[in-house]
Structures are given as C-alpha cells and as structure tokens.
C-alpha positions as CSV (number, residue, x, y, z in Angstrom):
1,X,0.0,0.0,0.0
2,X,1.3,3.4,-1.0
3,X,0.5,6.4,1.3
4,X,0.5,10.0,0.2
5,X,-0.1,13.0,2.4
6,X,-2.0,15.7,0.6
7,X,-1.9,19.3,2.0
8,X,-5.0,21.2,0.8
9,X,-5.7,24.9,0.7
10,X,-9.5,25.4,0.6
11,X,-11.8,28.4,0.3
12,X,-12.3,29.8,3.8
13,X,-16.1,29.7,3.6
14,X,-16.2,26.1,2.5
15,X,-13.6,24.2,4.5
16,X,-16.1,21.8,6.1
17,X,-17.8,21.0,2.8
18,X,-14.4,20.5,1.0
19,X,-13.3,18.1,3.8
20,X,-16.5,16.1,3.5
21,X,-16.3,15.9,-0.3
22,X,-12.6,14.9,-0.2
23,X,-13.2,12.3,2.5
24,X,-15.9,10.7,0.3
25,X,-13.5,10.1,-2.6
26,X,-12.2,6.7,-3.4
27,X,-8.6,6.3,-2.3
28,X,-8.9,8.9,0.5
29,X,-8.8,7.2,3.9
30,X,-8.8,10.3,6.2
31,X,-9.1,14.0,6.1
32,X,-8.1,16.3,9.0
33,X,-8.9,20.0,9.5
34,X,-5.6,21.5,10.7
35,X,-4.0,24.7,12.0
36,X,-1.0,26.1,10.1
37,X,-0.1,26.8,6.5
38,X,-2.9,24.6,5.0
39,X,-6.5,24.0,5.8
40,X,-6.8,20.3,5.4
41,X,-4.6,17.2,5.3
42,X,-5.8,14.2,3.5
43,X,-4.3,10.7,3.7
44,X,-4.4,8.9,0.3
45,X,-3.8,5.1,0.3
46,X,-3.5,3.4,-3.0
47,X,-2.0,0.2,-4.5
48,X,0.0,1.8,-7.4
49,X,1.9,5.1,-7.8
50,X,-0.1,6.1,-10.8
51,X,-3.2,5.9,-8.6
52,X,-1.9,8.9,-6.6
53,X,-2.2,11.1,-9.7
54,X,-5.7,9.7,-10.3
55,X,-6.8,10.6,-6.8
56,X,-5.1,13.9,-6.4
57,X,-5.1,15.5,-9.9
58,X,-8.2,13.6,-11.1
59,X,-10.4,13.9,-8.0
60,X,-9.2,16.1,-5.1
61,X,-8.1,19.1,-7.3
62,X,-11.6,19.0,-8.9
63,X,-13.5,19.3,-5.7
64,X,-15.2,22.8,-5.6
65,X,-13.4,24.9,-3.0
66,X,-10.0,23.3,-3.4
67,X,-7.6,26.1,-4.2
68,X,-4.2,24.3,-4.1
69,X,-2.6,21.0,-3.1
70,X,0.8,19.8,-2.2
71,X,1.4,16.0,-2.2
72,X,4.0,14.2,-0.2
73,X,4.6,10.4,-0.8
74,X,5.5,8.4,2.3
75,X,8.5,6.1,2.0
76,X,8.1,4.4,5.4
77,X,5.7,4.4,8.3
78,X,6.9,4.7,11.8
79,X,4.7,4.4,14.8
80,X,5.1,3.8,18.5
81,X,3.6,0.3,18.0
82,X,6.2,-0.6,15.3
83,X,9.1,0.7,17.3
84,X,8.1,-1.2,20.4
85,X,7.8,-4.4,18.4
86,X,11.3,-3.9,16.8
87,X,13.0,-3.2,20.2
88,X,11.3,-6.1,21.9
89,X,12.7,-8.8,19.5
90,X,14.5,-11.4,21.6
91,X,12.9,-10.4,24.9
92,X,10.2,-12.6,26.4
93,X,7.2,-11.0,28.1
94,X,7.3,-11.1,31.9
95,X,3.5,-10.9,32.1
C-alpha cells in the first residue's frame, strides 16, 4: 500500500464542505482539518503510484473549493507500536 499525504488549501467559507467531499473520494482514507499553513490534510492510500495522480489530480483538485494542493509520498511508516515491536525482539514478556 502506498500512502500520500496531501496538504489542501481550501476556500475559507467552505472548508467543512471540502473536507467532507474529499473524505468521500475513493482512495482517501482520512481528512483532517488543521491549523497552520494549510486548511486540510488528506491521507491517500492506493496500490499503485499512478493511482496517486488519479486521486489527487483527477479527484481532489476538482472538488469545488479546493484552491491548491501539495502532495508528499511516504517512504516508510513509523509508529510507536512498530518501534516497540522492533525493540522487543528477543525479549520474552514477563507478564
């Protein structure tokens, strides 16, 4: 699975509507309203790299109220759960 993080600038008066429309798109797993330089952050999860273009350029950019996007492709995922599992290799649970 390939994950892309899409930063979305939206029209100020329609951020909620844009978020709901983007969240409903195929390939979009989550949309967050955020503080900072952008209005929304969408997580796109697809099986092929070409599908990122289909979702971002073909769908997200066409949602009314989307002004601009910046897409970042994830190379690896790190989470607390993954790190704990990696560091516990070879240690037996004392529970």
